[in-house]
Backbone as XML, in Angstrom:
<?xml version="1.0"?>
<chain id="A" units="angstrom">
  <residue number="1" name="UNK">
    <atom name="N" x="-0.581" y="-4.933" z="-4.251"/>
    <atom name="CA" x="0.310" y="-5.962" z="-4.761"/>
    <atom name="C" x="0.877" y="-5.430" z="-6.150"/>
  </residue>
  <residue number="2" name="UNK">
    <atom name="N" x="2.106" y="-5.684" z="-6.368"/>
    <atom name="CA" x="2.752" y="-5.241" z="-7.599"/>
    <atom name="C" x="2.447" y="-6.253" z="-8.726"/>
  </residue>
  <residue number="3" name="UNK">
    <atom name="N" x="2.457" y="-5.736" z="-9.956"/>
    <atom name="CA" x="2.175" y="-6.635" z="-11.106"/>
    <atom name="C" x="3.092" y="-7.811" z="-11.147"/>
  </residue>
  <residue number="4" name="UNK">
    <atom name="N" x="4.400" y="-7.682" z="-10.912"/>
    <atom name="CA" x="5.248" y="-8.804" z="-10.978"/>
    <atom name="C" x="4.882" y="-9.890" z="-9.926"/>
  </residue>
  <residue number="5" name="UNK">
    <atom name="N" x="4.375" y="-9.483" z="-8.761"/>
    <atom name="CA" x="3.934" y="-10.445" z="-7.782"/>
    <atom name="C" x="2.708" y="-11.182" z="-8.259"/>
  </residue>
  <residue number="6" name="UNK">
    <atom name="N" x="1.777" y="-10.436" z="-8.889"/>
    <atom name="CA" x="0.522" y="-11.098" z="-9.422"/>
    <atom name="C" x="0.878" y="-12.075" z="-10.481"/>
  </residue>
  <residue number="7" name="UNK">
    <atom name="N" x="1.850" y="-11.738" z="-11.405"/>
    <atom name="CA" x="2.181" y="-12.628" z="-12.437"/>
    <atom name="C" x="2.772" y="-13.937" z="-11.889"/>
  </residue>
  <residue number="8" name="UNK">
    <atom name="N" x="3.646" y="-13.763" z="-10.902"/>
    <atom name="CA" x="4.246" y="-14.955" z="-10.245"/>
    <atom name="C" x="3.197" y="-15.792" z="-9.528"/>
  </residue>
  <residue number="9" name="UNK">
    <atom name="N" x="2.317" y="-15.178" z="-8.743"/>
    <atom name="CA" x="1.372" y="-15.936" z="-8.029"/>
    <atom name="C" x="0.342" y="-16.633" z="-8.896"/>
  </residue>
  <residue number="10" name="UNK">
    <atom name="N" x="-0.087" y="-15.986" z="-10.004"/>
    <atom name="CA" x="-0.998" y="-16.602" z="-10.979"/>
    <atom name="C" x="-0.341" y="-17.813" z="-11.623"/>
  </residue>
  <residue number="11" name="UNK">
    <atom name="N" x="0.968" y="-17.636" z="-11.938"/>
    <atom name="CA" x="1.660" y="-18.757" z="-12.605"/>
    <atom name="C" x="1.774" y="-19.934" z="-11.624"/>
  </residue>
  <residue number="12" name="UNK">
    <atom name="N" x="2.071" y="-19.689" z="-10.425"/>
    <atom name="CA" x="2.157" y="-20.786" z="-9.421"/>
    <atom name="C" x="0.843" y="-21.436" z="-9.209"/>
  </residue>
  <residue number="13" name="UNK">
    <atom name="N" x="-0.252" y="-20.598" z="-9.112"/>
    <atom name="CA" x="-1.614" y="-21.164" z="-8.934"/>
    <atom name="C" x="-2.009" y="-22.031" z="-10.134"/>
  </residue>
  <residue number="14" name="UNK">
    <atom name="N" x="-1.558" y="-21.649" z="-11.351"/>
    <atom name="CA" x="-1.903" y="-22.397" z="-12.531"/>
    <atom name="C" x="-1.005" y="-23.629" z="-12.652"/>
  </residue>
  <residue number="15" name="UNK">
    <atom name="N" x="0.002" y="-23.796" z="-11.757"/>
    <atom name="CA" x="0.844" y="-24.985" z="-11.785"/>
    <atom name="C" x="1.820" y="-24.994" z="-12.966"/>
  </residue>
  <residue number="16" name="UNK">
    <atom name="N" x="2.194" y="-23.793" z="-13.424"/>
    <atom name="CA" x="3.062" y="-23.738" z="-14.581"/>
    <atom name="C" x="4.516" y="-23.365" z="-14.155"/>
  </residue>
  <residue number="17" name="UNK">
    <atom name="N" x="5.434" y="-23.929" z="-14.818"/>
    <atom name="CA" x="6.849" y="-23.524" z="-14.695"/>
    <atom name="C" x="7.035" y="-22.267" z="-15.575"/>
  </residue>
  <residue number="18" name="UNK">
    <atom name="N" x="8.158" y="-21.566" z="-15.354"/>
    <atom name="CA" x="8.434" y="-20.422" z="-16.208"/>
    <atom name="C" x="8.667" y="-20.864" z="-17.609"/>
  </residue>
  <residue number="19" name="UNK">
    <atom name="N" x="9.216" y="-22.028" z="-17.833"/>
    <atom name="CA" x="9.455" y="-22.577" z="-19.153"/>
    <atom name="C" x="8.096" y="-22.876" z="-19.858"/>
  </residue>
  <residue number="20" name="UNK">
    <atom name="N" x="7.180" y="-23.493" z="-19.106"/>
    <atom name="CA" x="5.918" y="-23.855" z="-19.713"/>
    <atom name="C" x="5.069" y="-22.576" z="-20.026"/>
  </residue>
  <residue number="21" name="UNK">
    <atom name="N" x="5.116" y="-21.586" z="-19.191"/>
    <atom name="CA" x="4.397" y="-20.350" z="-19.469"/>
    <atom name="C" x="5.085" y="-19.682" z="-20.642"/>
  </residue>
  <residue number="22" name="UNK">
    <atom name="N" x="6.314" y="-19.614" z="-20.713"/>
    <atom name="CA" x="7.001" y="-18.970" z="-21.827"/>
    <atom name="C" x="6.682" y="-19.680" z="-23.133"/>
  </residue>
  <residue number="23" name="UNK">
    <atom name="N" x="6.583" y="-20.925" z="-23.178"/>
    <atom name="CA" x="6.238" y="-21.693" z="-24.384"/>
    <atom name="C" x="4.805" y="-21.369" z="-24.773"/>
  </residue>
  <residue number="24" name="UNK">
    <atom name="N" x="3.932" y="-21.323" z="-23.889"/>
    <atom name="CA" x="2.489" y="-20.966" z="-24.211"/>
    <atom name="C" x="2.358" y="-19.537" z="-24.746"/>
  </residue>
  <residue number="25" name="UNK">
    <atom name="N" x="3.183" y="-18.628" z="-24.235"/>
    <atom name="CA" x="3.083" y="-17.269" z="-24.702"/>
    <atom name="C" x="3.955" y="-16.938" z="-25.900"/>
  </residue>
  <residue number="26" name="UNK">
    <atom name="N" x="4.808" y="-17.832" z="-26.273"/>
    <atom name="CA" x="5.765" y="-17.567" z="-27.367"/>
    <atom name="C" x="6.830" y="-16.601" z="-27.010"/>
  </residue>
  <residue number="27" name="UNK">
    <atom name="N" x="7.318" y="-16.577" z="-25.696"/>
    <atom name="CA" x="8.382" y="-15.699" z="-25.296"/>
    <atom name="C" x="9.485" y="-16.553" z="-24.643"/>
  </residue>
  <residue number="28" name="UNK">
    <atom name="N" x="10.554" y="-15.954" z="-24.271"/>
    <atom name="CA" x="11.616" y="-16.702" z="-23.610"/>
    <atom name="C" x="11.372" y="-16.863" z="-22.112"/>
  </residue>
  <residue number="29" name="UNK">
    <atom name="N" x="12.026" y="-17.907" z="-21.543"/>
    <atom name="CA" x="11.899" y="-18.093" z="-20.113"/>
    <atom name="C" x="12.442" y="-16.868" z="-19.360"/>
  </residue>
  <residue number="30" name="UNK">
    <atom name="N" x="13.513" y="-16.240" z="-20.028"/>
    <atom name="CA" x="14.124" y="-15.055" z="-19.408"/>
    <atom name="C" x="13.182" y="-13.883" z="-19.350"/>
  </residue>
  <residue number="31" name="UNK">
    <atom name="N" x="12.240" y="-13.783" z="-20.316"/>
    <atom name="CA" x="11.280" y="-12.727" z="-20.314"/>
    <atom name="C" x="10.329" y="-12.963" z="-19.055"/>
  </residue>
  <residue number="32" name="UNK">
    <atom name="N" x="9.957" y="-14.134" z="-18.882"/>
    <atom name="CA" x="9.052" y="-14.491" z="-17.758"/>
    <atom name="C" x="9.752" y="-14.094" z="-16.431"/>
  </residue>
  <residue number="33" name="UNK">
    <atom name="N" x="10.973" y="-14.466" z="-16.299"/>
    <atom name="CA" x="11.790" y="-14.173" z="-15.183"/>
    <atom name="C" x="11.916" y="-12.693" z="-14.890"/>
  </residue>
  <residue number="34" name="UNK">
    <atom name="N" x="12.091" y="-11.946" z="-15.963"/>
    <atom name="CA" x="12.212" y="-10.459" z="-15.847"/>
    <atom name="C" x="10.881" y="-9.840" z="-15.389"/>
  </residue>
  <residue number="35" name="UNK">
    <atom name="N" x="9.726" y="-10.433" z="-15.968"/>
    <atom name="CA" x="8.462" y="-9.939" z="-15.490"/>
    <atom name="C" x="8.241" y="-10.230" z="-14.042"/>
  </residue>
  <residue number="36" name="UNK">
    <atom name="N" x="8.627" y="-11.394" z="-13.570"/>
    <atom name="CA" x="8.386" y="-11.763" z="-12.186"/>
    <atom name="C" x="9.275" y="-11.110" z="-11.201"/>
  </residue>
  <residue number="37" name="UNK">
    <atom name="N" x="10.463" y="-10.612" z="-11.599"/>
    <atom name="CA" x="11.318" y="-9.898" z="-10.734"/>
    <atom name="C" x="11.043" y="-8.396" z="-10.786"/>
  </residue>
  <residue number="38" name="UNK">
    <atom name="N" x="10.182" y="-7.963" z="-11.749"/>
    <atom name="CA" x="9.895" y="-6.560" z="-11.878"/>
    <atom name="C" x="10.972" y="-5.800" z="-12.662"/>
  </residue>
  <residue number="39" name="UNK">
    <atom name="N" x="11.835" y="-6.543" z="-13.295"/>
    <atom name="CA" x="12.860" y="-5.827" z="-14.106"/>
    <atom name="C" x="12.260" y="-5.249" z="-15.335"/>
  </residue>
  <residue number="40" name="UNK">
    <atom name="N" x="11.277" y="-5.936" z="-15.955"/>
    <atom name="CA" x="10.550" y="-5.367" z="-17.056"/>
    <atom name="C" x="9.067" y="-5.733" z="-16.907"/>
  </residue>
  <residue number="41" name="UNK">
    <atom name="N" x="8.171" y="-5.128" z="-17.684"/>
    <atom name="CA" x="6.730" y="-5.420" z="-17.622"/>
    <atom name="C" x="6.391" y="-6.006" z="-18.916"/>
  </residue>
  <residue number="42" name="UNK">
    <atom name="N" x="5.386" y="-6.953" z="-18.968"/>
    <atom name="CA" x="4.914" y="-7.509" z="-20.228"/>
    <atom name="C" x="4.276" y="-6.445" z="-21.102"/>
  </residue>
  <residue number="43" name="UNK">
    <atom name="N" x="4.330" y="-6.631" z="-22.342"/>
    <atom name="CA" x="3.605" y="-5.789" z="-23.289"/>
    <atom name="C" x="2.081" y="-5.940" z="-23.050"/>
  </residue>
  <residue number="44" name="UNK">
    <atom name="N" x="1.286" y="-4.978" z="-23.596"/>
    <atom name="CA" x="-0.134" y="-5.063" z="-23.429"/>
    <atom name="C" x="-0.709" y="-6.415" z="-24.058"/>
  </residue>
  <residue number="45" name="UNK">
    <atom name="N" x="-0.118" y="-6.755" z="-25.230"/>
    <atom name="CA" x="-0.623" y="-8.040" z="-25.857"/>
    <atom name="C" x="-0.263" y="-9.283" z="-24.961"/>
  </residue>
  <residue number="46" name="UNK">
    <atom name="N" x="0.838" y="-9.261" z="-24.305"/>
    <atom name="CA" x="1.212" y="-10.332" z="-23.442"/>
    <atom name="C" x="0.388" y="-10.308" z="-22.081"/>
  </residue>
  <residue number="47" name="UNK">
    <atom name="N" x="0.009" y="-9.130" z="-21.657"/>
    <atom name="CA" x="-0.927" y="-9.054" z="-20.515"/>
    <atom name="C" x="-2.281" y="-9.710" z="-20.844"/>
  </residue>
  <residue number="48" name="UNK">
    <atom name="N" x="-2.734" y="-9.414" z="-22.073"/>
    <atom name="CA" x="-4.014" y="-9.926" z="-22.491"/>
    <atom name="C" x="-3.883" y="-11.482" z="-22.583"/>
  </residue>
  <residue number="49" name="UNK">
    <atom name="N" x="-2.790" y="-12.023" z="-23.131"/>
    <atom name="CA" x="-2.560" y="-13.465" z="-23.180"/>
    <atom name="C" x="-2.483" y="-14.076" z="-21.816"/>
  </residue>
  <residue number="50" name="UNK">
    <atom name="N" x="-1.783" y="-13.390" z="-20.863"/>
    <atom name="CA" x="-1.685" y="-13.867" z="-19.473"/>
    <atom name="C" x="-3.095" y="-13.973" z="-18.889"/>
  </residue>
  <residue number="51" name="UNK">
    <atom name="N" x="-3.867" y="-12.961" z="-19.003"/>
    <atom name="CA" x="-5.208" y="-12.919" z="-18.432"/>
    <atom name="C" x="-6.050" y="-14.129" z="-18.992"/>
  </residue>
  <residue number="52" name="UNK">
    <atom name="N" x="-5.996" y="-14.292" z="-20.247"/>
    <atom name="CA" x="-6.717" y="-15.420" z="-20.900"/>
    <atom name="C" x="-6.192" y="-16.789" z="-20.398"/>
  </residue>
  <residue number="53" name="UNK">
    <atom name="N" x="-4.914" y="-16.930" z="-20.335"/>
    <atom name="CA" x="-4.325" y="-18.156" z="-19.874"/>
    <atom name="C" x="-4.745" y="-18.460" z="-18.390"/>
  </residue>
  <residue number="54" name="UNK">
    <atom name="N" x="-4.778" y="-17.401" z="-17.570"/>
    <atom name="CA" x="-5.118" y="-17.552" z="-16.153"/>
    <atom name="C" x="-6.553" y="-17.577" z="-15.894"/>
  </residue>
  <residue number="55" name="UNK">
    <atom name="N" x="-7.371" y="-17.348" z="-16.955"/>
    <atom name="CA" x="-8.855" y="-17.395" z="-16.794"/>
    <atom name="C" x="-9.389" y="-16.196" z="-16.046"/>
  </residue>
  <residue number="56" name="UNK">
    <atom name="N" x="-8.736" y="-15.035" z="-16.123"/>
    <atom name="CA" x="-9.210" y="-13.832" z="-15.477"/>
    <atom name="C" x="-9.320" y="-12.727" z="-16.562"/>
  </residue>
  <residue number="57" name="UNK">
    <atom name="N" x="-10.020" y="-11.694" z="-16.204"/>
    <atom name="CA" x="-10.076" y="-10.549" z="-17.133"/>
    <atom name="C" x="-8.812" y="-9.694" z="-16.921"/>
  </residue>
  <residue number="58" name="UNK">
    <atom name="N" x="-8.535" y="-8.900" z="-17.963"/>
    <atom name="CA" x="-7.366" y="-8.032" z="-17.850"/>
    <atom name="C" x="-7.560" y="-7.086" z="-16.649"/>
  </residue>
  <residue number="59" name="UNK">
    <atom name="N" x="-8.790" y="-6.590" z="-16.437"/>
    <atom name="CA" x="-9.045" y="-5.717" z="-15.284"/>
    <atom name="C" x="-8.720" y="-6.428" z="-14.038"/>
  </residue>
  <residue number="60" name="UNK">
    <atom name="N" x="-9.050" y="-7.725" z="-13.841"/>
    <atom name="CA" x="-8.735" y="-8.487" z="-12.639"/>
    <atom name="C" x="-7.240" y="-8.622" z="-12.442"/>
  </residue>
  <residue number="61" name="UNK">
    <atom name="N" x="-6.509" y="-8.855" z="-13.568"/>
    <atom name="CA" x="-5.122" y="-9.050" z="-13.509"/>
    <atom name="C" x="-4.387" y="-7.730" z="-13.039"/>
  </residue>
  <residue number="62" name="UNK">
    <atom name="N" x="-4.942" y="-6.603" z="-13.519"/>
    <atom name="CA" x="-4.356" y="-5.302" z="-13.202"/>
    <atom name="C" x="-4.922" y="-4.657" z="-11.964"/>
  </residue>
  <residue number="63" name="UNK">
    <atom name="N" x="-5.988" y="-5.199" z="-11.455"/>
    <atom name="CA" x="-6.679" y="-4.637" z="-10.271"/>
    <atom name="C" x="-5.741" y="-4.404" z="-9.075"/>
  </residue>
  <residue number="64" name="UNK">
    <atom name="N" x="-5.807" y="-3.266" z="-8.527"/>
    <atom name="CA" x="-5.023" y="-2.954" z="-7.322"/>
    <atom name="C" x="-3.493" y="-3.073" z="-7.496"/>
  </residue>
  <residue number="65" name="UNK">
    <atom name="N" x="-3.082" y="-2.985" z="-8.742"/>
    <atom name="CA" x="-1.622" y="-3.037" z="-9.056"/>
    <atom name="C" x="-0.992" y="-1.671" z="-8.661"/>
  </residue>
  <residue number="66" name="UNK">
    <atom name="N" x="-0.042" y="-1.639" z="-7.875"/>
    <atom name="CA" x="0.636" y="-0.431" z="-7.510"/>
    <atom name="C" x="2.093" y="-0.411" z="-8.070"/>
  </residue>
</chain>
């Protein structure tokens, strides 16, 4: 599974909109959209925040990412 797919699935599982996730992370909704389409990747600090928000380790978030 690609990172963008994991970010999208985790967000949906958490019941968050792109706007809500963006607000929690302090980024724009457009940034979330770009991460989920694979246009760009989150910074390492945002990956850490995503993992914390989703209740998973960074290793779990990045596990099997191709």
